[in-house]
C-alpha positions, 0 to 999 in steps of 0.5 A: 329716477327709479321713483319718478319714472315708474311713477310717471309711466303709470299715471300717463298710460292710465290717463293717456292710453298705453301708446303714450305710456310705452313711449315714456317708458322707452324714454325713461329707460334711455334717460337712465341709461343716458345718466348712467353712462354719462357718470361713467364717462365722467369718471373715465375722463377724470381718472385719464386726466389725473392718471389715477386708477384705471385709465380708460382708452380714449376710444371707449370713452368717445364710443360710449359718448356717441352710443348714447345718442345713437341709442336715442336717435334709433329709438326715436325713428322707430317710435316715430314710424309706429305712432306719434303719441309714443314719440311724445311719450319718448321726448316726455321720458328723456325729461325724466333727468330734469325732474329728477334734478329738480326733486333733488333741488327741492329736497336739498333746499328744504334741508337747508331751510330746515337747518337754519342755513 
């Protein structure tokens, strides 16, 4: 995600202009934060279920879960009110996680084929 995001922002900004590039940058930042917070939520829920380590409060987990979607909604509203092209960039940036997962899957498949699995 940390490689694909900046590369995509540079390419889109050069080809399509700064409004779309700025929207893509915001979308990539939100996608990265969303992924990071989701990882923390899953770890907190796992600790809560297994009762090992530091137990996170249920309210804290729920608040972070809802904050992710509130952040996306606020960013989309602000960008939509400024520029429709930036909104398209934002929506594209939110798919950064999908692109990163596809890259990881291709890498794992390549390693498996190389090892003859």
